[in-house]
TORTI-494427 format. One record per residue: residue in three letters; y, x, z of N, C-alpha, C, O in turn. Coordinates in steps of 0.001 Angstrom, whole numbers, padded with zeros to 6 digits, always signed. Layout:
// residues N
AlaYXZYXZYXZYXZ
...
***
This chain:
// residues 84
Glu+263610-006425-116532+264012-005204-116659+262505-004004-116762+262324-002858-117176
Val+261727-005011-116161+259991-004232-116350+259516-004658-117814+258728-003940-118429
Ala+260040-005903-118384+259581-006094-119536+260274-005121-120733+259660-004792-121748
Thr+261569-004747-120451+262130-003971-121166+261514-002541-121253+261171-001988-122298
Gln+261441-002107-120188+261036-000639-119755+259708-000675-120820+259573+000168-121707
Lys+258813-001715-120602+257284-001546-121111+257261-002063-122645+256222-002029-123305
Gly+258553-002571-123188+258522-002936-124537+257586-003905-124837+256748-003852-125737
Ala+257821-005050-123811+256806-006119-123815+257516-007434-123245+258494-007391-122499
Thr+256854-008700-123725+257520-010288-123604+257550-010156-121946+256626-009635-121320
Pro+258711-010687-121345+258477-011374-120185+257157-011921-119671+256603-011675-118600
Ala+256797-012661-120594+255546-013617-120525+254047-012313-120379+253056-012560-119691
Ala+254162-011433-120913+253108-010349-120888+253425-009548-119351+252510-009238-118588
Val+254582-009339-119122+254682-008693-117878+254292-009989-116738+253899-009621-115631
Ala+254381-011225-116961+253770-012013-115681+252150-011940-115799+251325-011892-114886
Leu+251979-011947-116989+250218-012261-117234+249676-010789-116612+248541-010720-116141
Asn+250515-009692-116643+249790-008512-116032+250140-008407-114705+249499-007609-114022
Trp+251117-009113-114146+251424-009227-112729+250534-010027-111922+250265-009773-110748
Cys+250077-011022-112599+248851-012082-112206+247647-011426-112194+246900-011519-111220
Arg+247294-010597-113421+245596-009835-113203+245964-008965-112127+245034-008996-111321
Ala+246819-008250-111749+247239-007193-110743+247060-007780-109280+246859-007084-108285
Lys+247178-009387-109299+246985-010049-107809+245288-010551-107912+244949-011452-107145
Gly+244405-010057-108709+243435-010450-108649+243205-011859-109438+242167-012428-109101
Thr+243907-012457-110329+243859-013913-110647+243563-013708-112312+243875-012714-112968
Ile+243052-014613-112681+242715-014388-114013+243613-015432-114916+243217-016552-115242
Pro+244725-014942-115216+245713-016087-115904+245162-016638-117319+244587-015962-118172
Ile+245479-018089-117380+245354-018749-118628+246533-019012-119300+247301-019947-119073
Ala+246651-018076-120207+248462-018194-120887+248310-019167-122140+247383-019172-122951
Gly+249275-019875-122114+249218-020877-123249+250202-020289-124314+251269-019707-124117
Ala+249555-020598-125533+250772-020000-126714+250482-020842-127869+249380-021278-128201
Arg+251975-021073-128625+252333-022117-129255+252123-021470-130622+252031-022183-131621
Thr+252044-020157-130695+251967-019641-132212+251019-018395-132012+250664-017867-130958
Leu+250739-018104-133183+249858-016680-133331+250605-015658-132788+250084-014942-131932
Lys+251975-015434-133217+252728-014128-132366+252427-014112-130923+251834-013181-130378
Gln+252909-015308-130240+252452-015366-128911+251278-014961-128554+251187-014138-127643
Ala+250410-015341-129048+248860-015197-128683+248556-013792-128565+247928-013226-127671
Lys+249143-013271-129692+249094-011702-129853+249703-010939-128869+249063-009988-128419
Gln+250934-011195-128404+251430-010692-127251+250883-010990-126004+251113-010286-125020
His+250014-012210-125965+249335-012260-124607+248220-011405-124609+247953-010737-123611
Leu+247582-011362-125575+246444-010431-125728+246815-009015-125439+246012-008353-124782
Ala+247862-008495-125819+248070-007002-125762+248555-006792-124490+248653-005623-124115
Ser+248948-007876-123590+249127-007528-122126+248112-006856-121322+248392-006361-120230
Val+246889-006822-121850+245762-006440-121370+245437-004984-121546+244679-004375-120791
Asp+246033-004470-122556+246195-003183-122894+246868-002284-122052+246855-001092-122359
Trp+247486-002678-120985+248478-001638-120116+248272-002305-119077+247904-003478-119018
Asp+248601-001274-117844+248849-002071-116479+250095-001848-116037+250745-000924-116528
Leu+250608-002630-115076+252035-002397-114491+251853-001261-113334+250826-001265-112655
Ser+252838-000322-113133+252536+000780-112068+252782+000333-110840+253335-000767-110835
Gln+252553+000829-109732+252596+000452-108299+254009+000215-107952+254257-000598-107061
Ser+255001+000858-108582+256397+000742-108419+256980-000807-109154+257731-001610-108599
Asp+256412-000921-110485+256747-002256-110904+256057-003090-110341+256603-004157-110621
Leu+255072-003323-109629+254645-004373-108569+255393-004605-107816+255736-005772-107629
Lys+255796-003811-107273+256978-003610-105838+257930-004216-106222+258385-005089-105484
Ala+258606-003927-107629+259670-004532-107975+259638-006165-108242+260464-007041-107988
Leu+258311-006203-108872+258029-007857-109182+257880-008536-108009+258466-009614-107908
Asp+257124-008075-106970+257027-008836-105679+258295-009176-104978+258515-010230-104380
Ala+259297-007929-105151+260590-008166-104265+261299-009272-104885+261906-010080-104182
Ala+261262-009376-106281+262028-010588-107168+261506-011613-106884+262198-012621-106744
Ala+260123-011648-106718+259461-013030-106389+259816-013416-105012+260223-014578-105022
Ala+259825-012864-103743+260106-012888-102509+261599-013716-102345+261852-014393-101348
Val+262435-013564-103364+263721-014252-103060+263938-015638-103740+264922-016364-103601
Leu+262983-015834-104397+262614-017019-105434+262526-018295-104239+261762-018257-103275
Pro+263402-019319-104512+263721-020536-103572+262438-021000-103647+261839-020638-104659
Trp+261736-021806-102756+260533-022586-102607+261293-023797-103331+262437-024121-103013
Leu+260454-024521-104468+260979-025622-104894+260489-026910-104140+261120-027967-104157
Gly+259328-026723-103490+258791-027828-102928+258030-028786-103478+257708-029808-102873
Ile+257659-028482-104794+256826-029307-105291+255362-028959-104836+254872-027842-105008
Ser+254676-030059-104213+253476-029960-104183+252921-031136-103897+253406-031938-103099
Pro+251557-031349-104726+251126-030345-105851+252352-030434-106959+253350-031100-106681
Pro+252231-029646-108403+252947-029604-109104+252534-030581-110334+253022-030481-111460
Phe+251682-031422-109997+251138-032305-111175+251537-033617-110904+251687-033949-109729
Ala+251790-034643-112069+252150-036057-111881+251287-036707-111407+250116-036404-111632
Asp+251615-037787-110613+250695-038802-110052+250337-040001-110894+249462-040784-110524
Lys+250960-040146-111955+250730-040774-112845+251131-040431-114389+252138-039736-114528
Asp+250488-040821-115478+250718-040813-116540+252102-041408-117012+252294-042610-116832
Ile+253172-040556-117666+254202-041202-117841+254228-042167-119130+255216-042891-119251
Phe+253491-042210-119835+253457-043119-120992+252586-044213-120548+252969-045345-120845
Thr+251137-044060-119682+250435-045195-119576+250599-045910-118307+250099-046964-117913
Gly+251441-045064-117743+251334-045204-116103+250121-045478-115274+250128-046033-114176
Met+249066-045022-115929+247398-044920-115211+247783-043595-114161+248576-042675-114360
Lys+246947-043857-113027+247035-042878-111964+246018-041537-112577+245023-041657-113293
Met+246578-040353-112081+246079-039192-112952+245459-038717-111413+246084-038886-110366
Phe+243941-038017-111517+243431-037534-110499+243336-035891-110875+243648-035480-111993
Asp+242984-035229-110064+242714-033799-110374+241334-033679-110760+240470-034510-110479
Ser+241141-032561-111451+239953-032572-112258+238939-031382-111648+237841-031181-112167
***
């Protein structure tokens, strides 16, 4: 709903939400169009009501229990992976 209201992509809203939380999100883009959309997300800010709505939506999501979310070993080589 927020993305539609802002005329933005859901990814742009997510990036903006992360910025509003004081983080510096690093967005991945596979195309130039995606990179431009991500870059455009810094040209606007979410309103307080948008932030409250997104916080409320996030609060009801189930915890997936993945901790940490990174693989222990490489699926191709079987080599143990370490945090960098």
